[in-house]
N, CA, C and O of each residue as an XYZ file, in Angstrom:
504
protein
N       6.318    -33.618     13.830
C       6.576    -32.324     14.431
C       6.596    -32.500     15.939
O       5.768    -33.217     16.501
N       7.526    -31.854     16.578
C       7.616    -31.889     18.025
C       6.320    -31.309     18.600
O       5.931    -30.189     18.270
N       5.659    -32.085     19.463
C       4.326    -31.675     19.950
C       4.373    -30.369     20.745
O       3.431    -29.579     20.676
N       5.443    -30.128     21.492
C       5.550    -28.879     22.247
C       5.666    -27.668     21.340
O       5.019    -26.647     21.569
N       6.498    -27.785     20.303
C       6.660    -26.683     19.342
C       5.380    -26.493     18.542
O       4.978    -25.368     18.245
N       4.749    -27.608     18.198
C       3.500    -27.535     17.440
C       2.426    -26.828     18.257
O       1.715    -25.966     17.741
N       2.311    -27.186     19.511
C       1.303    -26.565     20.369
C       1.589    -25.075     20.543
O       0.672    -24.254     20.493
N       2.846    -24.729     20.746
C       3.227    -23.316     20.899
C       2.889    -22.531     19.634
O       2.315    -21.444     19.711
N       3.243    -23.078     18.473
C       2.960    -22.400     17.206
C       1.459    -22.238     17.007
O       1.003    -21.186     16.559
N       0.692    -23.264     17.335
C      -0.762    -23.196     17.177
C      -1.381    -22.162     18.109
O      -2.263    -21.403     17.706
N      -0.919    -22.134     19.351
C      -1.444    -21.162     20.319
C      -1.127    -19.741     19.871
O      -1.983    -18.860     19.944
N       0.095    -19.518     19.410
C       0.475    -18.176     18.945
C      -0.387    -17.756     17.758
O      -0.938    -16.655     17.744
N      -0.502    -18.632     16.768
C      -1.249    -18.284     15.548
C      -2.725    -18.045     15.849
O      -3.300    -17.058     15.390
N      -3.337    -18.937     16.612
C      -4.770    -18.791     16.898
C      -5.043    -17.608     17.826
O      -6.059    -16.929     17.675
N      -4.154    -17.354     18.778
C      -4.326    -16.196     19.670
C      -4.220    -14.892     18.882
O      -5.011    -13.970     19.085
N      -3.249    -14.822     17.990
C      -3.068    -13.631     17.144
C      -4.306    -13.381     16.292
O      -4.828    -12.267     16.259
N      -4.772    -14.417     15.606
C      -5.933    -14.264     14.718
C      -7.198    -13.963     15.520
O      -7.997    -13.114     15.124
N      -7.379    -14.650     16.634
C      -8.553    -14.411     17.472
C      -8.573    -13.008     18.043
O      -9.618    -12.358     18.080
N      -7.403    -12.538     18.491
C      -7.316    -11.193     19.050
C      -7.753    -10.156     18.025
O      -8.574     -9.292     18.333
N      -7.212    -10.233     16.802
C      -7.536     -9.221     15.799
C      -8.977     -9.319     15.348
O      -9.592     -8.298     15.041
N      -9.530    -10.512     15.298
C     -10.939    -10.640     14.930
C     -11.824     -9.987     15.997
O     -12.730     -9.220     15.672
N     -11.559    -10.293     17.257
C     -12.327     -9.685     18.347
C     -12.115     -8.173     18.358
O     -13.062     -7.416     18.570
N     -10.894     -7.733     18.133
C     -10.603     -6.301     18.101
C     -11.410     -5.600     17.009
O     -12.006     -4.552     17.255
N     -11.431     -6.180     15.792
C     -12.162     -5.558     14.691
C     -13.659     -5.493     14.982
O     -14.301     -4.483     14.695
N     -14.211     -6.542     15.540
C     -15.645     -6.566     15.866
C     -15.937     -5.567     16.996
O     -16.871     -4.771     16.898
N     -15.140     -5.614     18.062
C     -15.380     -4.732     19.210
C     -15.217     -3.263     18.832
O     -16.002     -2.415     19.259
N     -14.206     -2.969     18.038
C     -14.011     -1.576     17.622
C     -15.183     -1.099     16.769
O     -15.636      0.036     16.915
N     -15.671     -1.956     15.885
C     -16.821     -1.594     15.054
C     -18.057     -1.340     15.901
O     -18.817     -0.408     15.638
N     -18.259     -2.171     16.918
C     -19.413     -1.987     17.805
C     -19.254     -0.726     18.661
O     -20.210      0.028     18.841
N     -18.053     -0.500     19.183
C     -17.818      0.655     20.053
C     -17.991      1.975     19.303
O     -18.469      2.954     19.876
N     -17.613      2.006     18.046
C     -17.712      3.221     17.257
C     -19.023      3.304     16.487
O     -19.240      4.241     15.719
N     -19.902      2.315     16.696
C     -21.196      2.265     15.991
C     -21.000      2.381     14.475
O     -21.712      3.109     13.784
N     -20.007      1.635     13.994
C     -19.681      1.648     12.569
C     -20.784      0.959     11.782
O     -21.211     -0.135     12.151
N     -21.251      1.573     10.714
C     -22.254      0.897      9.879
C     -21.687     -0.427      9.334
O     -20.487     -0.558      9.094
N     -22.571     -1.379      9.153
C     -22.142     -2.720      8.756
C     -21.342     -2.705      7.455
O     -20.355     -3.429      7.331
N     -21.750     -1.901      6.498
C     -21.060     -1.886      5.210
C     -19.615     -1.412      5.346
O     -18.770     -1.782      4.532
N     -19.316     -0.598      6.363
C     -17.942     -0.166      6.601
C     -17.185     -1.138      7.497
O     -15.969     -1.277      7.367
N     -17.886     -1.808      8.401
C     -17.244     -2.760      9.316
C     -16.997     -4.107      8.642
O     -16.081     -4.834      9.024
N     -17.802     -4.438      7.651
C     -17.722     -5.753      7.010
C     -16.322     -6.102      6.500
O     -15.860     -7.214      6.756
N     -15.621     -5.207      5.788
C     -14.276     -5.570      5.314
C     -13.303     -5.879      6.456
O     -12.467     -6.774      6.332
N     -13.410     -5.141      7.567
C     -12.513     -5.384      8.698
C     -12.829     -6.714      9.371
O     -11.924     -7.475      9.714
N     -14.103     -6.986      9.554
C     -14.505     -8.248     10.181
C     -14.136     -9.419      9.272
O     -13.683    -10.459      9.750
N     -14.328     -9.253      7.970
C     -13.930    -10.288      7.016
C     -12.420    -10.500      7.055
O     -11.951    -11.635      6.969
N     -11.670     -9.433      7.183
C     -10.211     -9.546      7.321
C      -9.818    -10.324      8.556
O      -8.903    -11.146      8.510
N     -10.499    -10.076      9.658
C     -10.232    -10.835     10.885
C     -10.531    -12.313     10.703
O      -9.765    -13.166     11.152
N     -11.645    -12.617     10.043
C     -11.985    -14.021      9.787
C     -10.979    -14.669      8.832
O     -10.704    -15.864      8.938
N     -10.438    -13.891      7.911
C      -9.389    -14.407      7.032
C      -8.144    -14.769      7.846
O      -7.495    -15.778      7.572
N      -7.815    -13.956      8.832
C      -6.683    -14.269      9.699
C      -6.923    -15.564     10.464
O      -6.002    -16.363     10.636
N      -8.154    -15.779     10.925
C      -8.486    -17.031     11.609
C      -8.310    -18.207     10.655
O      -7.749    -19.237     11.029
N      -8.789    -18.054      9.423
C      -8.627    -19.109      8.426
C      -7.143    -19.407      8.194
O      -6.745    -20.570      8.129
N      -6.324    -18.356      8.069
C      -4.891    -18.544      7.871
C      -4.239    -19.239      9.069
O      -3.287    -20.001      8.899
N      -4.743    -18.981     10.271
C      -4.203    -19.624     11.465
C      -4.652    -21.080     11.580
O      -3.994    -21.874     12.252
N      -5.755    -21.439     10.938
C      -6.242    -22.817     10.982
C      -5.571    -23.721      9.949
O      -5.529    -24.937     10.140
N      -5.056    -23.168      8.878
C      -4.428    -23.977      7.826
C      -3.292    -24.845      8.367
O      -3.218    -26.017      7.999
N      -2.398    -24.328      9.227
C      -1.300    -25.171      9.698
C      -1.747    -26.345     10.577
O      -0.962    -27.263     10.814
N      -2.967    -26.332     11.055
C      -3.429    -27.463     11.853
C      -3.471    -28.728     11.003
O      -3.333    -29.836     11.522
N      -3.661    -28.562      9.713
C      -3.714    -29.706      8.797
C      -2.484    -29.762      7.891
O      -1.952    -30.841      7.629
N      -2.041    -28.617      7.419
C      -0.911    -28.533      6.484
C       0.162    -27.633      7.092
O       0.165    -26.423      6.864
N       1.078    -28.229      7.869
C       2.045    -27.430      8.621
C       2.943    -26.578      7.729
O       3.133    -25.391      7.993
N       3.491    -27.173      6.683
C       4.430    -26.439      5.840
C       3.725    -25.301      5.100
O       4.188    -24.160      5.128
N       2.624    -25.605      4.449
C       1.871    -24.581      3.707
C       1.386    -23.487      4.643
O       1.534    -22.301      4.347
N       0.805    -23.882      5.776
C       0.313    -22.902      6.739
C       1.421    -22.046      7.323
O       1.244    -20.844      7.519
N       2.578    -22.668      7.604
C       3.717    -21.913      8.122
C       4.191    -20.862      7.135
O       4.472    -19.723      7.509
N       4.278    -21.257      5.866
C       4.680    -20.291      4.834
C       3.665    -19.167      4.703
O       4.041    -18.001      4.589
N       2.378    -19.510      4.718
C       1.334    -18.481      4.614
C       1.377    -17.515      5.795
O       1.182    -16.313      5.620
N       1.629    -18.031      6.986
C       1.713    -17.148      8.160
C       2.903    -16.198      8.050
O       2.788    -15.017      8.378
N       4.041    -16.710      7.593
C       5.209    -15.842      7.435
C       4.944    -14.770      6.385
O       5.254    -13.599      6.604
N       4.377    -15.156      5.255
C       4.059    -14.180      4.202
C       3.055    -13.150      4.715
O       3.187    -11.958      4.438
N       2.055    -13.610      5.459
C       1.061    -12.689      6.024
C       1.710    -11.691      6.978
O       1.428    -10.495      6.914
N       2.572    -12.176      7.855
C       3.250    -11.293      8.799
C       4.138    -10.279      8.115
O       4.130     -9.101      8.470
N       4.907    -10.728      7.134
C       5.794     -9.802      6.423
C       5.010     -8.802      5.586
O       5.379     -7.631      5.494
N       3.931     -9.270      4.978
C       3.074     -8.359      4.207
C       2.437     -7.314      5.119
O       2.376     -6.135      4.770
N       1.965     -7.745      6.280
C       1.398     -6.806      7.247
C       2.415     -5.786      7.717
O       2.096     -4.611      7.899
N       3.644     -6.247      7.914
C       4.705     -5.343      8.351
C       4.965     -4.270      7.294
O       5.037     -3.084      7.617
N       5.103     -4.678      6.053
C       5.369     -3.722      4.972
C       4.180     -2.780      4.797
O       4.362     -1.570      4.659
N       2.963     -3.328      4.802
C       1.768     -2.509      4.605
C       1.616     -1.473      5.718
O       1.320     -0.310      5.443
N       1.817     -1.885      6.972
C       1.652     -0.927      8.063
C       2.768      0.113      8.045
O       2.540      1.274      8.386
N       3.958     -0.291      7.656
C       5.062      0.664      7.569
C       4.753      1.738      6.521
O       5.049      2.916      6.721
N       4.163      1.321      5.418
C       3.848      2.268      4.346
C       2.619      3.113      4.680
O       2.625      4.327      4.476
N       1.561      2.468      5.195
C       0.278      3.148      5.364
C      -0.095      3.408      6.815
O      -1.282      3.487      7.130
N       0.868      3.542      7.699
C       0.524      3.857      9.088
C      -0.020      5.278      9.166
O       0.272      6.108      8.304
N      -0.818      5.560     10.209
C      -1.418      6.901     10.319
C      -0.357      8.000     10.342
O       0.669      7.856     11.008
N      -0.595      9.090      9.624
C       0.379     10.193      9.617
C       0.473     10.839     10.999
O      -0.515     10.920     11.728
N       1.654     11.288     11.338
C       1.868     11.957     12.608
C       2.041     11.010     13.785
O       2.161     11.462     14.924
N       2.057      9.714     13.536
C       2.236      8.732     14.604
C       3.703      8.728     15.028
O       4.589      8.667     14.176
N       3.972      8.793     16.331
C       5.371      8.780     16.771
C       6.083      7.494     16.325
O       5.450      6.453     16.149
N       7.386      7.583     16.150
C       8.176      6.453     15.672
C       8.035      5.253     16.608
O       7.913      4.119     16.144
N       8.050      5.488     17.906
C       7.927      4.382     18.861
C       6.594      3.652     18.689
O       6.537      2.426     18.783
N       5.539      4.395     18.439
C       4.229      3.785     18.219
C       4.204      2.994     16.921
O       3.597      1.925     16.854
N       4.850      3.505     15.904
C       4.926      2.781     14.626
C       5.658      1.458     14.795
O       5.212      0.424     14.298
N       6.776      1.496     15.494
C       7.574      0.283     15.704
C       6.787     -0.733     16.517
O       6.742     -1.912     16.166
N       6.172     -0.285     17.596
C       5.409     -1.185     18.450
C       4.228     -1.798     17.694
O       3.989     -3.003     17.785
N       3.502     -0.986     16.962
C       2.353     -1.491     16.204
C       2.807     -2.479     15.128
O       2.151     -3.497     14.906
N       3.910     -2.187     14.468
C       4.433     -3.093     13.444
C       4.808     -4.437     14.054
O       4.544     -5.482     13.459
N       5.412     -4.419     15.220
C       5.776     -5.665     15.902
C       4.525     -6.438     16.306
O       4.468     -7.656     16.134
N       3.530     -5.746     16.838
C       2.296     -6.402     17.269
C       1.556     -7.022     16.081
O       0.981     -8.104     16.200
N       1.570     -6.342     14.950
C       0.887     -6.863     13.754
C       1.626     -8.050     13.142
O       1.005     -9.040     12.754
N       2.957     -7.948     13.056
C       3.677     -8.914     12.232
C       4.452     -9.996     12.975
O       4.645    -11.080     12.425
N       4.893     -9.752     14.175
C       5.737    -10.738     14.865
C       5.023    -12.063     15.169
O       5.611    -13.117     14.926
N       3.793    -12.063     15.684
C       3.174    -13.365     15.998
C       3.021    -14.307     14.811
O       3.361    -15.483     14.946
N       2.521    -13.854     13.636
C       2.416    -14.823     12.541
C       3.780    -15.272     12.011
O       3.933    -16.420     11.594
N       4.770    -14.376     12.026
C       6.104    -14.773     11.566
C       6.706    -15.790     12.533
O       7.311    -16.772     12.103
N       6.546    -15.562     13.819
C       7.062    -16.497     14.824
C       6.367    -17.854     14.716
O       7.030    -18.891     14.681
N       5.042    -17.850     14.663
C       4.300    -19.107     14.563
C       4.650    -19.840     13.269
O       4.879    -21.049     13.286
N       4.692    -19.124     12.161
C       5.048    -19.752     10.886
C       6.450    -20.329     10.908
O       6.688    -21.408     10.365
N       7.377    -19.620     11.531
C       8.751    -20.123     11.641
C       8.806    -21.393     12.475
O       9.523    -22.333     12.132
N       8.056    -21.426     13.563
C       8.017    -22.650     14.385
C       7.436    -23.823     13.601
O       7.933    -24.944     13.701
N       6.394    -23.570     12.827
C       5.823    -24.643     12.008
C       6.853    -25.165     11.006
O       6.964    -26.375     10.808
N       7.602    -24.268     10.376
C       8.568    -24.692      9.370
C       9.819    -25.328      9.973
O      10.358    -26.283      9.413
N      10.282    -24.809     11.106
C      11.503    -25.331     11.722
C      11.357    -26.781     12.164
O      12.321    -27.547     12.119
N      10.195    -27.149     12.576
C      10.005    -28.482     13.148
C       9.070    -29.340     12.310
O       8.476    -30.296     12.808
N       8.945    -28.991     11.034
C       8.092    -29.775     10.145
C       8.754    -31.108      9.840
O       9.940    -31.161      9.514
N       7.992    -32.173      9.946
C       8.454    -33.498      9.560
C       7.439    -34.063      8.572
O       6.246    -34.123      8.871
N       7.912    -34.479      7.386
C       6.956    -35.043      6.435
C       6.323    -36.300      7.009
O       6.954    -37.049      7.753
N       5.089    -36.510      6.655
C       4.410    -37.733      7.095
C       5.060    -38.924      6.427
O       5.536    -38.826      5.296
N       5.081    -40.041      7.118
C       5.705    -41.257      6.590
C       4.640    -42.265      6.190
O       3.601    -42.383      6.839
N       4.911    -42.978      5.129
C       4.011    -44.056      4.734
C       4.383    -45.297      5.532
O       5.333    -45.276      6.315
N       3.665    -46.334      5.343
C       3.933    -47.584      6.056
C       5.338    -48.094      5.748
O       5.987    -48.676      6.617
N       5.809    -47.885      4.533
C       7.142    -48.367      4.153
C       8.253    -47.509      4.745
O       9.424    -47.877      4.656
N       7.910    -46.376      5.346
C       8.909    -45.513      5.971
C       9.400    -44.398      5.076
O      10.225    -43.591      5.507
N       8.921    -44.323      3.842
C       9.324    -43.244      2.944
C       8.368    -42.074      3.091
O       7.200    -42.261      3.434
N       8.862    -40.857      2.831
C       7.949    -39.705      2.936
C       6.796    -39.831      1.967
O       6.965    -40.304      0.843
N       5.645    -39.416      2.395
C       4.465    -39.453      1.553
C       3.221    -39.189      2.377
O       3.305    -38.810      3.545
N       2.090    -39.387      1.774
C       0.833    -39.131      2.452
C       0.257    -40.420      3.007
O       0.323    -41.469      2.366
N      -0.297    -40.338      4.182
C      -0.983    -41.496      4.767
C      -2.349    -41.635      4.116
O      -2.948    -40.653      3.678
N      -2.818    -42.839      4.061
C      -4.153    -43.059      3.523
C      -5.119    -43.339      4.616
O      -6.303    -43.551      4.354
């Protein structure tokens, strides 16, 4: 994988996941949310971090998971966005939720190169 594209994809994925994790924790603290109500959101943020870490070891699998996560988030927010939210806010929020993982996942997939064995054929290194 091209190191520049790999670094860009990693920065995007980890920044996206880190931002939402910090956001979920900070919002829970600011609103004095009881732990039992904040726990699912904080766990969701940690799941995003886990999804962003997968491509560090498995580029193809992680890239696909990031794209699926982004598209799923886009569909979910489009369906379940707060009622009465202006269209511009819906569009902006949908882009903020879904564009970074789709972009990072696409970069991982576009520049994925299978690992080579000593003989030069694709495979796993030992």
